[in-house]
C-alpha positions in Angstrom: 2.4 -64.1 -35.9 0.8 -65.6 -32.9 2.3 -64.4 -29.6 1.3 -66.0 -26.3 2.5 -66.4 -22.7 1.0 -69.9 -22.6 3.0 -73.0 -23.6 0.3 -74.0 -26.2 -2.1 -72.4 -28.6 -5.7 -73.5 -28.3 -6.8 -75.1 -31.6 -3.3 -75.3 -33.0 -0.8 -78.1 -33.0 2.9 -77.2 -32.6 4.7 -79.4 -35.0 8.2 -77.8 -34.8 10.2 -76.1 -32.1 12.7 -73.8 -33.6 14.4 -72.6 -30.5 14.5 -69.8 -27.9 14.1 -66.3 -29.3 14.7 -63.0 -27.5 14.2 -59.3 -27.9 16.1 -56.7 -25.8 15.7 -53.0 -25.4 17.7 -50.6 -23.2 16.5 -47.0 -22.9 17.8 -44.1 -20.9 15.5 -42.0 -18.7 16.2 -38.3 -18.8 16.4 -35.6 -16.2 12.9 -34.1 -16.9 11.2 -37.5 -16.4 13.2 -38.2 -13.3 12.2 -34.9 -11.8 8.5 -35.4 -12.6 8.7 -38.9 -11.1 10.3 -37.6 -7.9 7.4 -35.2 -7.5 5.0 -38.1 -7.9 6.9 -40.0 -5.2 6.3 -37.2 -2.8 2.6 -36.4 -3.6 1.5 -39.8 -5.0 0.0 -40.6 -8.4 1.1 -42.2 -11.5 4.1 -41.2 -13.6 2.7 -41.1 -17.1 6.1 -40.2 -18.6 7.7 -43.4 -17.2 4.6 -45.4 -18.2 5.0 -44.2 -21.8 8.7 -45.1 -21.8 7.9 -48.6 -20.4 5.2 -49.2 -22.9 7.5 -48.1 -25.8 10.4 -50.2 -24.6 8.1 -53.3 -24.2 6.6 -52.8 -27.7 10.0 -52.5 -29.3 11.3 -55.6 -27.5 8.2 -57.5 -28.7 8.8 -56.2 -32.3 12.4 -57.4 -32.1 11.3 -60.8 -30.8 8.9 -61.2 -33.7 11.5 -60.1 -36.3 14.0 -62.7 -35.0 11.3 -65.4 -34.9 10.3 -64.7 -38.5 13.9 -65.0 -39.6 13.9 -68.4 -38.0 10.8 -69.4 -40.0 8.4 -69.3 -37.1 4.7 -68.4 -37.3 4.2 -68.3 -33.5 6.0 -67.7 -30.3 4.9 -69.5 -27.1 5.9 -69.2 -23.5 6.6 -65.5 -23.8 8.2 -63.9 -20.6 8.8 -60.2 -20.2 11.4 -59.0 -17.7 12.2 -55.4 -16.6 15.5 -54.3 -15.0 16.9 -50.9 -13.9 20.6 -50.4 -14.8 23.3 -47.8 -14.6 25.3 -46.1 -11.9 22.4 -43.8 -11.2 19.6 -46.2 -12.1 19.1 -44.1 -15.3 18.7 -47.0 -17.7 15.7 -49.3 -18.1 16.1 -52.7 -19.8 13.2 -54.8 -21.1 14.0 -58.4 -22.1 11.3 -60.5 -23.9 11.9 -64.2 -24.5 9.9 -67.2 -25.8 10.1 -70.3 -27.9 9.7 -69.9 -31.7 7.5 -72.6 -33.2 5.7 -73.6 -36.3 2.0 -74.5 -35.9 -0.6 -76.3 -38.0 
């Protein structure tokens, strides 16, 4: 499966547009990670625990996107967009939404 943020795939011709496809993941961030991140806020530096969560959520959303596109009969997804949001009363949930257009290419 070809995945790209561009509207075209160099060297390939899109011969069928199958529709918009999405993948969504919502994960909770726990107390330990929040505490570690708050220390990083004070002293500076990167929060590797949040980074790992973000990478995992993005990877899962992309996997879901691909699975849905395969079920539609696609062999590529173009115009992929990745969005991140913080949710919940205490901002304790992170949502990753990935969308694109499922296509068939030659």
